[in-house]
N, C-alpha and C positions, 0 to 999 in steps of 0.2 A: 156584529159591530158595524155601525154605519160609517161609511167613508166620507170625509169632507172633500171639498175641492182640492185642498192642499195635499191630501193623502192620495188622491187619485193617481197622480203621476210621480209621487216621491219614490225615488229609487229606480224609476224606469226611464223618465224623460227629463231632459234639460228644459225648464220652463220657457226660456227664451227662444229655443229652437224647436219646441214641441207644439203640436196642433192636435186638437180634438175634432174629429170629423163625425158628424151625427146625421141621422136619418138615412143610413145606407141600407138599401133593400137586402133582405136575407139571402137572395140568390147571388149576390156579389161576393167574390172571393178576395182574399188578400192580394193576389196578383193583379186584380182589376184596380184596386185601390192604389197599389204601388205604381201601376202604369199611368194612372190619371194624375198622380201628384209628383212623378219623377222629374217633370219639367221645372220644378221649383228648386231642385237640388238633389244631391245624393241622400237617399233615405237610409238612415242608420239603424232605426228600429221601427217596427210596425206591429201593432197588436190589435186584433179585432175582438170586441166583446158584444154579445147579443143582449139587446135591451128590448124585450117585448117583441113587437113585429119588425124591429129594425136592429141594425148593428151600429156600434160606435167604433171608430178607429182611433187609436193613439199613435201619432207618427212623430218621430224625431228626425230632423234633418241635420246635415253636417254644417249648415250655415243658417244665417238669419234672414235669408232672402224671402222664404215663405212667410215668416213672421211679419216682415214689413209689408208684403203684398196683401196678406189677409187682414192686417190691421188698418191699412191706409186705403186700399183699393176695392176690396171685395169681402163679402161675408159668406160667399158660397162658391161652389165649384161643381163641375160635372164629372161623373164617373160614367163614361160613355153618354147615354141619354138620360141618366138619373141625376137630378140636382140634389146635392147634399150641402149641409151647413158646416162651416168651418169656424172653430172657436180657438183663440189663442189661450194658452195656459197661463199667460200673464194677465188676463183680463181680470179686473176687480170683480168681486161677487155681484155688486149692483149692476154692472154692465152686462154680465152674463145673464142676469135675470131680465134685463131690458131688451136684449136682442130679439127674443121670440115675439115681442110686441110689434116688431117691424117686419115680420115674415108671414107669409101665408102659403097655402098649398092649393093648387088648382085641382079640382076634381071634376069628373063627368066628361073628360076628354075622350075621344075615340081611343080604343085600346092600343092601336099601333101608332098613334099620333104622338111623336116625342115632344115633350114639353119644351125642349131647348129651341124649338122652331117658333115659339110664340114670342 
């Protein structure tokens, strides 16, 4: 059975306080994700799901501070030196589909050159 956007978080996350974090490298653990996002509030629930060569995290906070920040200020965040994209679970389907049109990945950088310095 195929999951829709609505089914993805139903029963797990509160849409207003939930975030979907995508493009997390496979070597990152839940503790890394928790540490990187804990400055936005207390994390109530965290789930990691492998999607191909990356992972997705579903995070629920105890407040809407993260929701406001990632809706009004930023579409991405860093987990240490790795840039990841953050989507609000309340985004309409057309906005979810449009966000990748405004993102790009840099490739060909020296192996130990962190992208966050650019």
